[in-house]
C-alpha angles and dihedrals in degrees: 000000000000120000105172143019094262088067098040114119119242122203136210102026117194109248128198120252090253091056100041094113093053119084122207111255092197142348134216112181124189120206092282103002120073118194130196132190112210126213090258093055099256115140111222118199136179141156129053118017108169094138097033089258091146090067097221094127091250133090089222122118117226134212092198129054118273132192109250126221121296095337100140093132107023116159104169130023128187124194125202134169104312092336135093131192132181138178124214133213091274090058094249120145125228126185141177142176134043114026104177095141097033091261088154090053096242130084122257135060140261106027110201100186125065111255125201107233129208104262118100131191090036112181100168142014135205131166147178119140084340134039117231128186130189111213127214090255091061096255120131124213128187137187136187136039115020106172092125096035093261094148086069097219094120095259137084092224116120148112091089101105094256122130114229124204114231108243123249096000116118104140105052121153096179141011126198130182133212130175105322093336146071142204133208131209112213130207091252091060095253123127125220125189138186140180130045116021106171095122097033094265092144090061095218096115097242107094088214123123114251125203091192127051117275124189121255107240120250100006119120106141107047117149102176140016134206128183134205127185098292103356140066133206132200127202107215130213092253089058095254123123128225124193137185140184131042116020105169093127095033092261091150091066094221095123095258139085095223121119114247119219090186128032120289126192118255110235118243 
């Protein structure tokens, strides 16, 4: 599922002459920074680079693709606002770009060279004001800003370069982030969310921020999640889609513009 323009796929990227025999295996563009992973594991970047998010070691923007950082075996790349992360075949996490809440563990911002961060066994990545990873063992770890409890460890302490383990989650398949919050899809098909809840984006019906995961009401057969700025959608096993959170522009697809504090069915 694709919920916003930062996740929308772009096609037919222009490759440099040296790479004309390599086809992109996947693309993850930001608003002004497309990214492509080649079949040999190299990460190609181009476009805007005002916070070093291209990972070339330079703040320069580029109008032709460049090889980024140490990406000789990248298998998954995620682009946020002025920050980029990827995982490699060994399950290691590398990130670059803006570091205003020590999302890259160290002090100083921006970071213009990809840095290997602490988590190992990384199976999935999501980020917003925080970076969250789901590990192969089903544990979720998050780092960065935590003013709304978006690190999920039961506190609002953050911005100190320390990874927090999300409470009571040990069988996660996927993690997604939205504005100052996150949600996890578990092996049993349930969905749990934490962080900012002003528009119902945690789906628990309360509208109250939560620093620990709460279960999204009425979902027991989810197979995939996607998150927008302040809303989340779940693809269910029967092929239907349920969404919750902000609906000012009708982004929940239920035929209304009313925020939903618990999941509503998308009309088909």
